[in-house]
C-alpha positions as CSV (number, residue, x, y, z in Angstrom):
1,X,57.1,139.9,-42.7
2,X,54.6,141.4,-45.3
3,X,51.1,139.8,-45.4
4,X,50.0,140.1,-49.0
5,X,46.3,139.8,-48.0
6,X,46.7,142.7,-45.7
7,X,48.4,144.7,-48.5
8,X,45.7,143.9,-51.0
9,X,43.0,144.8,-48.5
10,X,44.7,148.1,-47.7
11,X,45.1,149.1,-51.3
12,X,41.4,148.4,-51.9
13,X,40.5,150.8,-49.1
14,X,42.6,153.7,-50.5
15,X,40.3,156.1,-52.3
16,X,40.6,156.6,-56.1
17,X,41.5,160.2,-55.4
18,X,44.7,158.9,-53.8
19,X,45.7,156.6,-56.7
20,X,49.4,157.8,-56.7
21,X,49.7,156.5,-53.1
22,X,48.3,153.1,-54.1
23,X,50.7,152.9,-57.1
24,X,53.7,153.8,-54.9
25,X,52.7,151.3,-52.3
26,X,52.2,148.5,-54.9
27,X,55.5,149.4,-56.5
28,X,57.3,149.1,-53.1
29,X,55.8,145.6,-52.7
30,X,56.5,144.5,-56.3
31,X,60.2,145.2,-56.2
32,X,61.2,144.0,-52.7
33,X,62.9,140.9,-54.1
34,X,63.8,141.8,-57.7
35,X,65.0,145.3,-57.0
36,X,65.2,146.3,-53.3
37,X,66.7,149.7,-54.2
38,X,63.7,150.6,-56.4
39,X,61.4,149.2,-53.7
40,X,62.9,151.8,-51.2
41,X,62.4,154.6,-53.8
42,X,58.7,153.7,-54.1
43,X,58.4,153.5,-50.3
44,X,60.0,157.0,-50.0
45,X,57.5,158.3,-52.6
46,X,54.5,156.8,-50.6
47,X,55.8,158.3,-47.4
48,X,56.3,161.7,-49.2
49,X,52.7,161.7,-50.4
50,X,51.4,161.1,-46.9
51,X,53.6,163.6,-45.2
52,X,53.2,166.4,-47.8
53,X,49.4,165.9,-47.8
54,X,49.2,166.0,-44.0
55,X,51.5,169.1,-44.0
56,X,49.5,171.0,-46.6
57,X,46.3,170.4,-44.7
58,X,47.5,170.9,-41.2
59,X,49.7,174.0,-41.9
60,X,47.6,175.5,-44.7
61,X,50.6,175.8,-47.0
62,X,52.2,173.3,-49.5
63,X,55.7,173.0,-48.1
64,X,57.1,172.0,-51.5
65,X,60.2,174.2,-50.9
66,X,61.3,171.8,-48.1
67,X,62.4,168.2,-48.0
68,X,60.2,165.7,-46.3
69,X,62.7,165.3,-43.5
70,X,62.6,169.1,-42.9
71,X,58.8,169.0,-42.7
72,X,59.0,166.2,-40.1
73,X,61.3,168.4,-38.0
74,X,58.8,171.2,-37.9
75,X,57.5,171.4,-34.3
76,X,54.3,173.1,-35.1
77,X,53.5,170.3,-37.6
78,X,54.6,167.4,-35.5
79,X,52.4,168.6,-32.6
80,X,49.4,168.2,-34.8
81,X,50.2,164.5,-35.8
82,X,52.2,161.6,-34.5
83,X,55.2,161.4,-36.8
84,X,57.5,159.1,-34.9
85,X,57.1,156.1,-37.3
86,X,57.2,158.3,-40.3
87,X,60.4,160.0,-39.1
88,X,62.0,156.6,-38.4
89,X,61.0,155.5,-41.9
90,X,62.5,158.6,-43.4
91,X,65.8,158.0,-41.5
92,X,65.9,154.4,-42.6
93,X,65.2,155.1,-46.2
94,X,67.6,157.9,-46.2
95,X,70.4,155.7,-44.8
96,X,69.6,152.9,-47.2
97,X,69.6,155.2,-50.3
98,X,72.9,156.8,-49.4
99,X,75.0,153.7,-49.2
100,X,78.2,153.2,-51.2
101,X,78.2,151.4,-54.4
102,X,79.7,148.2,-53.0
103,X,77.1,148.0,-50.1
104,X,74.2,145.6,-50.4
105,X,70.6,146.8,-50.1
106,X,69.0,143.5,-49.3
107,X,65.5,142.2,-49.6
108,X,65.1,142.0,-45.8
109,X,65.6,145.7,-45.5
110,X,63.1,146.4,-48.3
111,X,60.5,144.1,-46.8
112,X,60.9,145.7,-43.4
113,X,60.5,149.2,-44.8
114,X,57.4,148.0,-46.7
115,X,56.0,146.5,-43.5
116,X,56.2,149.8,-41.8
117,X,55.0,151.9,-44.7
118,X,51.9,149.7,-44.8
119,X,51.3,150.5,-41.1
120,X,51.7,154.2,-41.7
121,X,49.4,154.1,-44.7
122,X,46.8,152.2,-42.8
123,X,46.9,154.9,-40.1
124,X,46.7,157.7,-42.6
125,X,43.8,156.2,-44.6
126,X,41.7,155.6,-41.5
127,X,42.1,159.2,-40.5
128,X,40.9,160.6,-43.9
129,X,37.5,162.2,-43.9
130,X,34.9,160.8,-46.4
131,X,35.5,162.4,-49.8
132,X,38.7,164.1,-48.7
133,X,40.9,164.7,-51.7
134,X,44.7,164.6,-52.1
135,X,46.3,168.0,-51.9
136,X,48.3,168.8,-55.1
137,X,51.4,169.4,-53.0
138,X,51.4,165.8,-52.0
139,X,52.5,164.9,-55.6
140,X,55.6,167.0,-55.5
141,X,58.0,164.1,-55.3
142,X,56.0,161.8,-57.6
143,X,57.8,163.1,-60.7
144,X,60.6,160.9,-61.9
145,X,59.4,157.8,-60.2
146,X,61.3,155.6,-62.7
147,X,64.6,154.3,-61.4
148,X,67.8,156.2,-62.4
149,X,71.3,155.1,-61.6
150,X,72.7,156.8,-58.4
151,X,75.7,156.4,-56.2
152,X,74.0,153.8,-54.1
153,X,73.0,151.4,-56.8
154,X,75.2,148.5,-57.8
155,X,74.6,149.1,-61.5
156,X,76.1,152.6,-61.6
157,X,79.4,151.0,-62.7
158,X,79.0,148.2,-65.3
159,X,81.0,145.0,-64.7
160,X,83.0,145.5,-67.9
161,X,84.1,149.0,-66.6
162,X,85.6,147.3,-63.6
163,X,87.4,144.8,-65.9
164,X,88.8,147.6,-68.0
165,X,89.8,149.5,-64.9
166,X,91.6,146.4,-63.6
167,X,93.6,146.2,-66.8
168,X,94.7,149.8,-66.7
169,X,95.5,149.7,-63.0
170,X,97.7,146.6,-63.6
171,X,99.8,148.5,-66.2
172,X,100.2,151.5,-63.9
173,X,100.8,149.4,-60.8
174,X,103.6,147.4,-62.4
175,X,105.2,150.7,-63.1
176,X,105.1,151.6,-59.4
177,X,102.1,153.9,-59.4
178,X,100.9,154.0,-55.7
179,X,97.3,154.8,-56.4
180,X,97.1,152.0,-59.1
181,X,98.6,149.5,-56.7
182,X,96.1,150.4,-54.0
183,X,93.1,150.3,-56.4
184,X,94.2,147.0,-57.9
185,X,94.4,145.6,-54.4
186,X,90.9,147.0,-53.7
187,X,89.5,145.2,-56.8
188,X,91.1,141.9,-55.8
189,X,89.9,142.4,-52.2
190,X,86.3,142.9,-53.3
191,X,86.1,140.9,-56.5
192,X,85.4,143.8,-58.8
193,X,86.4,143.2,-62.4
194,X,88.6,140.3,-61.3
195,X,88.0,137.1,-59.3
196,X,88.3,137.8,-55.6
197,X,91.8,136.9,-54.5
198,X,93.0,138.0,-51.1
199,X,96.6,137.0,-51.8
200,X,96.7,139.2,-54.9
201,X,95.0,142.0,-52.8
202,X,97.7,141.6,-50.1
203,X,100.4,141.7,-52.7
204,X,99.3,145.0,-54.3
205,X,98.4,146.6,-50.9
206,X,101.9,145.7,-49.6
207,X,103.5,147.5,-52.6
208,X,101.5,150.6,-52.0
209,X,101.9,150.4,-48.2
210,X,105.7,150.2,-48.6
211,X,105.4,153.5,-50.4
212,X,103.6,155.0,-47.3
213,X,100.1,155.0,-48.8
214,X,97.9,155.2,-45.6
215,X,94.8,153.7,-47.3
216,X,96.9,150.7,-48.4
217,X,98.4,150.4,-44.9
218,X,95.0,150.4,-43.4
219,X,93.6,147.9,-45.9
220,X,96.6,145.6,-45.5
221,X,96.2,145.8,-41.7
222,X,92.6,144.5,-42.1
223,X,93.9,141.5,-44.1
224,X,96.4,140.7,-41.4
225,X,93.8,141.1,-38.6
226,X,91.4,138.7,-40.4
227,X,94.0,136.4,-41.8
228,X,92.8,136.9,-45.4
229,X,95.5,136.3,-48.0
230,X,98.2,136.4,-45.3
231,X,98.8,134.5,-42.1
232,X,96.7,136.1,-39.3
233,X,99.0,138.5,-37.4
234,X,97.2,141.0,-35.1
235,X,100.5,142.5,-34.1
236,X,101.4,143.2,-37.7
237,X,97.9,144.6,-38.2
238,X,98.4,147.0,-35.2
239,X,101.7,148.2,-36.7
240,X,100.1,148.9,-40.1
241,X,97.1,150.6,-38.4
242,X,99.5,152.8,-36.5
243,X,101.3,153.9,-39.6
244,X,98.0,154.8,-41.3
245,X,96.5,156.3,-38.2
246,X,99.5,158.7,-37.8
247,X,98.9,159.7,-41.4
248,X,95.3,160.6,-40.5
249,X,93.3,157.6,-41.7
250,X,90.2,157.6,-39.5
251,X,89.4,153.9,-40.1
252,X,92.9,153.0,-39.0
253,X,92.6,155.2,-35.9
254,X,89.4,153.5,-35.0
255,X,90.7,149.9,-35.6
256,X,93.9,150.7,-33.7
257,X,91.8,152.0,-30.8
258,X,89.7,148.8,-30.9
259,X,92.9,146.6,-30.7
260,X,94.0,148.5,-27.6
261,X,90.5,148.2,-26.2
262,X,90.5,144.4,-26.7
263,X,94.2,143.8,-26.0
264,X,94.7,142.2,-29.4
265,X,98.1,142.6,-31.1
266,X,99.0,145.1,-28.4
267,X,98.9,145.1,-24.7
268,X,95.4,146.1,-23.5
269,X,95.4,149.9,-22.8
270,X,92.2,151.7,-22.4
271,X,93.9,155.1,-22.4
272,X,95.5,154.4,-25.8
273,X,92.1,153.2,-27.0
274,X,90.5,156.4,-25.9
275,X,93.2,158.5,-27.5
276,X,92.8,156.8,-31.0
277,X,89.0,156.9,-30.8
278,X,89.2,160.6,-30.1
279,X,91.4,161.2,-33.1
280,X,89.0,159.2,-35.3
281,X,86.0,161.2,-33.9
282,X,87.5,164.5,-35.2
283,X,87.0,163.1,-38.7
284,X,83.4,162.1,-37.9
285,X,83.9,158.3,-37.3
286,X,80.7,157.3,-35.7
287,X,81.9,153.9,-34.6
288,X,84.7,155.6,-32.6
289,X,82.1,157.9,-31.0
290,X,80.1,154.8,-30.0
291,X,83.1,152.9,-28.6
292,X,84.5,156.0,-26.7
293,X,81.0,156.3,-25.3
294,X,81.4,152.8,-23.9
295,X,84.7,153.7,-22.3
296,X,83.1,156.7,-20.5
297,X,80.2,154.5,-19.5
298,X,82.5,151.9,-18.0
299,X,85.2,154.3,-16.7
300,X,87.9,152.6,-18.7
301,X,90.8,154.8,-19.8
302,X,88.8,157.8,-18.9
303,X,86.9,159.0,-15.9
304,X,83.5,157.3,-15.7
305,X,80.9,159.8,-17.0
306,X,77.5,158.6,-18.2
307,X,76.5,162.1,-19.3
308,X,79.6,162.2,-21.6
309,X,78.8,158.7,-22.7
310,X,75.2,159.8,-23.7
311,X,76.6,162.8,-25.5
312,X,78.9,160.6,-27.6
313,X,76.2,158.0,-28.3
314,X,73.9,160.9,-29.4
315,X,76.4,162.2,-31.9
316,X,76.8,158.8,-33.4
317,X,73.1,158.0,-33.2
318,X,72.1,161.2,-35.0
319,X,74.6,160.2,-37.7
320,X,72.7,156.9,-38.1
321,X,75.0,154.5,-36.2
322,X,72.7,151.7,-35.2
323,X,74.9,150.5,-32.3
324,X,75.0,154.0,-30.8
325,X,71.2,154.3,-31.2
326,X,70.8,151.1,-29.3
327,X,73.2,152.2,-26.6
328,X,71.4,155.5,-26.3
329,X,68.1,153.7,-25.9
330,X,69.7,151.6,-23.1
331,X,70.8,154.8,-21.3
332,X,67.3,156.2,-21.5
333,X,65.8,153.0,-20.3
334,X,68.1,152.9,-17.3
335,X,68.3,156.7,-16.7
336,X,72.1,156.8,-17.0
337,X,73.5,160.1,-18.0
338,X,70.1,161.2,-19.1
339,X,66.6,161.5,-17.5
340,X,65.0,158.1,-17.5
341,X,62.5,157.9,-20.3
342,X,61.0,154.7,-21.8
343,X,59.5,156.9,-24.6
344,X,63.0,158.1,-25.7
345,X,64.4,154.6,-25.2
346,X,61.7,153.2,-27.5
347,X,62.4,155.9,-30.1
348,X,66.2,155.1,-30.2
349,X,65.6,151.3,-30.0
350,X,63.2,151.8,-33.0
351,X,65.8,153.7,-35.0
352,X,68.4,150.9,-34.4
353,X,65.8,148.1,-34.9
354,X,64.9,149.4,-38.3
355,X,68.5,149.0,-39.3
356,X,68.4,145.3,-38.3
357,X,70.1,145.7,-34.9
358,X,68.9,142.5,-33.3
359,X,69.4,143.5,-29.7
360,X,67.4,146.7,-30.3
361,X,64.7,144.7,-31.9
362,X,64.6,142.5,-28.8
363,X,64.5,145.4,-26.4
364,X,61.9,147.2,-28.4
365,X,59.8,144.1,-28.3
366,X,60.0,144.0,-24.6
367,X,58.8,147.6,-24.3
368,X,55.8,146.7,-26.5
369,X,55.2,143.6,-24.4
370,X,55.2,145.7,-21.1
371,X,53.7,148.9,-22.6
372,X,56.6,151.0,-21.4
373,X,57.2,154.1,-23.5
374,X,54.8,152.7,-26.2
375,X,51.3,151.5,-26.4
376,X,51.2,147.9,-25.1
377,X,50.9,145.6,-28.1
378,X,51.6,141.9,-28.3
379,X,51.3,142.1,-32.1
380,X,54.2,144.6,-32.2
381,X,56.1,142.6,-29.7
382,X,55.8,139.5,-31.8
383,X,56.8,141.4,-35.0
384,X,60.1,142.7,-33.5
385,X,60.8,139.4,-31.6
386,X,60.4,137.5,-34.9
387,X,62.8,139.8,-36.7
388,X,65.4,139.4,-34.0
389,X,64.8,135.7,-33.7
390,X,65.1,135.1,-37.4
391,X,68.6,136.7,-37.2
392,X,69.6,134.3,-34.5
393,X,69.0,136.4,-31.3
394,X,68.7,133.6,-28.7
395,X,66.8,135.6,-26.1
396,X,64.4,136.7,-28.7
397,X,63.8,133.1,-29.8
398,X,63.3,132.1,-26.2
399,X,60.9,135.0,-25.4
400,X,58.9,134.4,-28.6
401,X,58.6,130.7,-27.5
402,X,57.3,131.7,-24.1
403,X,54.8,134.2,-25.7
404,X,53.3,131.6,-28.0
405,X,53.3,129.0,-25.1
406,X,51.0,131.3,-23.1
407,X,48.3,131.2,-25.8
408,X,47.6,127.5,-25.0
409,X,46.4,126.5,-28.5
410,X,47.5,123.7,-30.7
411,X,49.0,126.2,-33.3
412,X,50.6,128.4,-30.7
413,X,52.2,125.3,-28.9
414,X,53.7,124.3,-32.3
415,X,55.1,127.8,-32.7
416,X,56.4,127.8,-29.2
417,X,58.1,124.5,-29.7
418,X,59.7,125.7,-32.9
419,X,61.3,128.8,-31.2
420,X,62.2,127.1,-28.0
421,X,64.1,124.4,-29.9
422,X,66.0,127.1,-31.8
423,X,66.9,128.8,-28.5
424,X,67.8,125.5,-26.9
425,X,70.1,124.7,-29.8
426,X,72.0,127.8,-28.9
427,X,72.5,126.5,-25.4
428,X,69.8,128.7,-23.8
429,X,69.3,126.6,-20.7
430,X,65.9,127.9,-19.7
431,X,64.7,127.1,-23.2
432,X,65.5,123.5,-22.5
433,X,63.4,123.6,-19.3
434,X,60.4,125.5,-20.8
435,X,60.4,123.2,-23.8
436,X,60.4,120.2,-21.5
437,X,57.5,121.5,-19.5
438,X,55.5,122.2,-22.6
439,X,56.0,118.7,-23.8
440,X,55.0,117.3,-20.4
441,X,51.9,119.5,-20.3
442,X,50.8,118.3,-23.7
443,X,51.3,114.6,-22.8
444,X,54.7,113.9,-24.5
445,X,56.3,112.5,-21.4
446,X,59.4,110.9,-22.9
447,X,60.3,113.9,-25.0
448,X,59.7,116.2,-22.1
449,X,61.9,114.1,-19.9
450,X,64.7,114.3,-22.5
451,X,64.7,118.1,-22.5
452,X,64.3,118.3,-18.8
453,X,67.4,116.2,-18.3
454,X,69.3,118.4,-20.7
455,X,68.4,121.5,-18.6
456,X,69.1,119.7,-15.4
457,X,72.6,118.6,-16.5
458,X,73.3,122.2,-17.3
459,X,72.4,123.0,-13.6
460,X,69.0,124.5,-14.2
461,X,67.6,124.3,-10.6
462,X,63.9,124.2,-11.6
463,X,64.6,121.3,-14.0
464,X,66.4,119.4,-11.3
465,X,63.5,120.0,-8.9
466,X,61.0,118.9,-11.5
467,X,63.0,115.7,-12.1
468,X,62.9,115.1,-8.4
469,X,59.2,115.5,-8.3
470,X,58.7,113.1,-11.2
471,X,60.9,110.5,-9.5
472,X,58.6,110.6,-6.5
473,X,56.0,108.9,-8.7
474,X,52.2,109.2,-9.0
475,X,49.2,107.0,-9.3
476,X,50.6,105.4,-12.4
477,X,54.3,105.1,-11.5
478,X,56.2,103.8,-8.5
479,X,58.5,106.2,-6.6
480,X,62.2,106.1,-7.1
481,X,63.4,107.8,-4.0
482,X,67.1,107.4,-4.8
483,X,66.6,109.3,-8.0
484,X,64.5,111.9,-6.3
485,X,67.2,112.4,-3.6
486,X,69.8,112.9,-6.3
487,X,68.0,115.6,-8.2
488,X,66.7,117.4,-5.1
489,X,70.3,117.4,-3.8
490,X,71.5,118.9,-7.1
491,X,68.9,121.7,-6.9
492,X,69.9,122.5,-3.3
493,X,73.4,123.4,-4.6
494,X,71.7,126.5,-6.0
495,X,69.9,127.4,-2.8
496,X,66.4,126.5,-4.1
497,X,64.1,126.6,-1.1
498,X,61.7,124.0,-2.4
499,X,64.5,121.6,-3.1
500,X,65.9,122.1,0.4
501,X,62.4,121.3,1.9
502,X,61.9,118.2,-0.3
503,X,65.4,116.9,0.6
504,X,64.6,117.5,4.3
505,X,61.5,115.3,4.0
506,X,63.5,112.5,2.5
507,X,66.1,112.8,5.3
508,X,63.3,112.9,8.0
509,X,61.4,109.9,6.5
510,X,64.5,107.9,5.4
511,X,63.5,107.7,1.7
512,X,66.3,107.3,-0.8
513,X,68.8,107.8,2.1
514,X,69.0,106.7,5.8
515,X,67.0,108.7,8.3
516,X,69.1,111.7,9.4
517,X,67.3,114.2,11.6
518,X,70.3,116.5,11.7
519,X,70.4,116.8,7.9
520,X,66.6,117.2,7.9
521,X,66.8,120.0,10.4
522,X,69.6,121.7,8.4
523,X,67.6,121.5,5.2
524,X,64.4,122.7,6.7
525,X,66.2,125.6,8.3
526,X,67.8,126.7,5.0
527,X,64.3,126.6,3.3
528,X,62.6,128.2,6.3
529,X,65.0,131.1,6.4
530,X,63.9,131.7,2.8
531,X,60.3,132.0,4.0
532,X,59.3,128.5,2.8
533,X,56.0,128.0,4.8
534,X,56.0,124.1,4.8
535,X,59.7,124.1,5.9
536,X,58.9,126.4,8.8
537,X,56.1,124.1,9.9
538,X,58.3,121.0,9.7
539,X,61.2,122.7,11.4
540,X,58.9,123.7,14.2
541,X,57.8,120.1,14.6
542,X,61.4,118.8,14.6
543,X,61.9,121.0,17.7
544,X,58.5,120.2,19.1
545,X,59.1,116.5,19.0
546,X,62.8,116.6,19.7
547,X,63.8,114.7,16.6
548,X,67.6,114.4,16.5
549,X,67.9,117.3,18.9
550,X,66.8,118.4,22.3
551,X,63.1,119.3,22.6
552,X,62.8,123.1,22.4
553,X,59.3,124.5,22.8
554,X,60.4,128.1,22.2
555,X,62.1,127.2,18.9
556,X,59.0,125.1,18.0
557,X,56.5,127.9,18.6
558,X,58.8,130.4,16.8
559,X,58.8,128.5,13.5
560,X,55.2,127.3,13.8
561,X,54.1,130.9,14.3
562,X,56.0,131.9,11.1
563,X,54.2,129.1,9.2
564,X,50.8,130.0,10.7
565,X,51.2,133.7,9.7
566,X,52.0,132.3,6.2
567,X,48.6,130.7,6.1
568,X,49.7,127.1,6.8
569,X,46.5,125.6,8.2
570,X,48.1,122.8,10.2
571,X,50.5,125.3,11.8
572,X,47.5,127.6,12.6
573,X,45.8,124.7,14.4
574,X,49.0,123.6,16.2
575,X,49.7,127.1,17.3
576,X,46.2,127.2,18.9
577,X,47.1,124.0,20.7
578,X,50.4,125.4,21.9
579,X,48.7,128.5,23.4
580,X,45.9,126.4,24.9
581,X,48.4,124.0,26.6
582,X,51.0,126.7,27.4
583,X,53.7,125.0,25.3
584,X,56.6,127.3,24.3
585,X,54.6,130.3,25.6
586,X,52.4,131.2,28.6
587,X,49.0,129.6,28.4
588,X,46.7,132.0,26.6
589,X,43.2,130.9,25.6
590,X,42.4,134.1,23.8
591,X,45.3,133.6,21.4
592,X,44.4,129.9,21.2
593,X,40.9,130.9,20.2
594,X,42.3,133.3,17.6
595,X,44.3,130.6,15.8
596,X,41.7,127.9,16.2
597,X,39.2,130.3,14.5
598,X,41.6,131.0,11.6
599,X,42.0,127.3,10.9
600,X,38.4,126.5,11.6
601,X,37.1,129.0,9.1
602,X,39.3,127.3,6.5
603,X,37.7,123.9,7.3
604,X,40.2,122.3,9.8
605,X,38.0,119.7,11.7
606,X,40.1,119.6,14.9
607,X,40.3,123.4,15.0
608,X,36.5,123.6,14.6
609,X,36.0,121.1,17.5
610,X,38.5,122.9,19.8
611,X,37.0,126.3,19.0
612,X,33.5,124.8,19.9
613,X,34.8,123.5,23.2
614,X,36.3,127.0,24.0
615,X,32.9,128.5,23.4
616,X,31.2,125.8,25.5
617,X,33.6,126.5,28.4
618,X,34.0,130.2,27.9
619,X,37.7,130.0,27.6
620,X,39.3,132.9,25.7
621,X,35.9,133.8,24.4
622,X,32.6,134.7,26.0
623,X,30.6,131.5,26.8
624,X,28.2,131.0,23.9
625,X,26.4,127.7,23.5
626,X,25.0,128.7,20.1
627,X,28.5,129.3,18.7
628,X,29.8,126.2,20.5
629,X,27.0,124.1,18.8
630,X,27.7,125.6,15.4
631,X,31.4,124.8,15.5
632,X,31.0,121.4,17.0
633,X,28.3,120.5,14.5
634,X,30.6,121.6,11.6
635,X,33.4,119.4,13.0
636,X,31.1,116.3,13.3
637,X,29.5,116.8,9.9
638,X,33.0,117.0,8.2
639,X,34.3,114.0,10.2
640,X,31.3,112.0,9.0
């Protein structure tokens, strides 16, 4: 996350005329751990200083009658600067500072905001002219920097107030007061003023629910769905949700729709799911908008309509729903229901990513890695991959491991191993393989072999293939053809052309298995049809020599031609021989000379000799003793 050296260096570059910005930035950093809410306030002030200063100078007016968000929505202003990151920061800070009292503003969020406000400040400072002063309008929001209790802070209700409330609620609840019963259940459910006790929460919720309190019916439904304080019973949860949903509780409508969507506690019914989502949407439930968008995207319970899906995702995304922002980004990346735009995809992925949506962080990292919709930046890619990886996103851990692996330094290899191990621990099969290859490449044979076998056992074809190659031995180790045969055969189950070819070689030569030309021919053909050049050459020779089958010159020349065109040097020479001798095709010295020349130019000795002889005799080429001598001399010198 935040690099303190970078922060210190940045603060030192901020001119003295911009001291309030330095103080706000330092305050945001100082309180990230001790008071994340205050850290966000400081970050918001730093952002306000930058935006208001830019606005006053670009638009020639102070803009103090408008909020920062309004300024960032001004088209004339935004055309003069690049406000995307600032706007995303504004959205994130706004969302974080409008949370309910019982929501947690954690250190991770504060650190992430600080990380981005540092980037924005760095951009801003580097674009200042020498001696440029801060416009007075920039300080409009600096007043009242000290923290004051608001609705989003946990300290707006003191603990003893909750304790007192619990005592009064108990008296009223025992007398049958519905609101008191519900509120007492709420306090026990959340551990406010009393020790958290789900059984007590369920007891008081039940009493209120029996008196038809929709909030209590919904809250009790949640306890039944999760099995907190009561035996888990999704059918009972659905019944309670339905009571509350019919009374207009939007959360119950959403939850009931989700049960129908998943077929939990009720028979799966996408039409019913859509119905309840639609009812929740009328009350502004963003999660329902998102889920109904999914139903339109998949054509479940409603007619498939990506445009409608995008419309619903947009509604929820604009309301700050991270899942909807991610889904909208996906639609833009794929061009589904909207015009394909990696720029818009990056924008929505960013909005979701800044709310700790790990899949959005991962997708945003991929865009930075490829430079689609954003400026290509490995640094940004690593930043977002790290965020997602630290939250357990397996593909992010794997991708981060691969990124570090490509750097080929001792430090990067250590970092690659760290992330690949984490991905492998989450059963990411390819992580096992890449981890194995990294260990093998750095000389850790035994460890590499262990990870390779883990991947191979999980049917990773490349791992099986690699184990087969290792079993063939090298200068230091003797071959184990039986082991090689086993792993190559396993890899062929997944149609891997190289494995088919290697298995064909073992069958043809009788290594690890008895000689079996029929099986060799079958394996070669399977690989050859996947355009495996060596397999095409060997298949051609099987027909040329009549190994396990009738000699077939036409089949031989067909496959050897494929290999020759694929730049197989032996096939090129052999094709020249076949045309020279009229094998599988009419004798054609011109074509023979063509293929001899291709192989000869690549250093094939016999091709050089045969080409020289053609020039000497004037077959397929104009007779030329100089050329004949040149090619014959090259062949002799190489042979020596």
